[in-house]
C-alpha positions in Angstrom: 254.6 24.9 142.0 251.2 23.7 143.0 248.2 25.8 141.5 245.6 25.6 144.0 242.4 24.2 143.0 239.9 26.6 141.5 237.1 24.8 143.9 237.7 23.1 147.6 235.9 20.4 146.5 233.7 19.1 142.9 230.8 16.6 143.3 229.1 14.7 140.9 226.3 13.3 140.8 225.2 10.2 138.4 222.0 11.2 136.6 222.2 8.5 133.8 218.6 6.8 132.8 219.2 4.0 131.2 216.5 3.5 128.2 217.0 -0.8 127.8 215.4 -0.7 131.6 218.5 -1.6 133.6 218.8 -0.1 137.0 220.6 3.2 136.4 221.1 5.9 139.1 218.1 8.1 137.9 215.3 5.2 138.7 217.2 5.2 142.5 216.3 8.8 143.4 219.3 11.2 142.2 218.0 13.8 141.1 216.4 14.7 144.6 219.2 13.7 146.1 221.5 16.6 143.3 218.5 19.4 144.3 219.6 18.8 148.0 222.9 19.1 147.9 223.0 21.9 145.2 220.6 23.6 148.0 222.3 23.2 150.4 225.7 24.3 149.7 224.7 27.8 148.4 222.1 27.6 151.3 225.6 26.9 153.8 227.0 30.0 151.7 229.7 27.4 150.4 229.4 27.3 146.6 231.3 28.9 143.8 235.4 29.1 143.5 236.9 28.1 146.9 234.1 26.5 147.9 231.6 22.9 146.6 230.7 23.0 143.5 227.6 20.7 142.9 227.7 19.0 139.3 224.9 17.0 136.8 226.8 13.9 135.3 226.0 10.8 133.0 226.7 7.8 133.6 229.5 7.0 136.0 230.0 3.4 134.9 229.6 2.5 138.9 225.9 1.1 139.1 226.0 -2.0 141.0 226.6 0.8 143.2 224.3 3.6 142.9 223.0 6.1 143.2 226.9 7.4 143.4 228.5 10.5 143.4 232.4 11.2 143.3 233.9 14.3 145.7 236.7 15.5 143.7 240.1 16.2 144.1 240.4 13.2 146.6 237.9 11.2 144.5 236.3 9.6 146.5 232.6 7.6 145.7 230.0 7.8 148.2 226.6 5.8 147.6 223.4 7.3 149.3 220.0 5.6 150.1 218.1 9.0 151.3 218.2 12.5 152.7 220.0 11.7 155.5 223.2 9.9 153.7 222.9 13.0 151.6 223.1 15.7 154.5 226.1 13.5 155.9 228.0 13.6 153.1 227.7 17.4 153.3 228.0 17.8 156.6 231.3 15.9 157.0 233.1 15.7 153.7 232.1 18.6 152.4 231.9 21.4 154.9 234.3 19.5 157.3 236.8 17.1 154.9 235.8 14.2 156.6 234.7 11.1 155.1 231.8 9.5 156.0 233.0 5.7 155.6 230.1 4.2 156.5 228.9 5.4 152.4 231.9 4.6 150.7 231.5 2.6 147.3 233.6 -0.4 147.7 236.4 -0.1 144.6 236.0 -3.5 143.1 232.4 -2.5 142.3 231.5 -0.8 138.9 228.8 -1.3 136.6 
């Protein structure tokens, strides 16, 4: 018997800040993207059980592709540049279940 997921989609935004000066998602607009996504999901009535949960995350160890976010349960990794990219992830993936191919993080990209 398969148990349904509590959320249809769960998106985590890396908001890690590195104190040593190394590149990190926090330096690349990750907080603004998180805020945009959280507001848009709430405004669309998609938040909560059975819908979408938007979460902050510490380092997701994919720094070279930063800023990054990951959508579960699919395990789809995205990199984004601006509000348009975040809006496309929301509309295509979180609302309609369609992966945004152009924003995918290549599998080999790590820290």
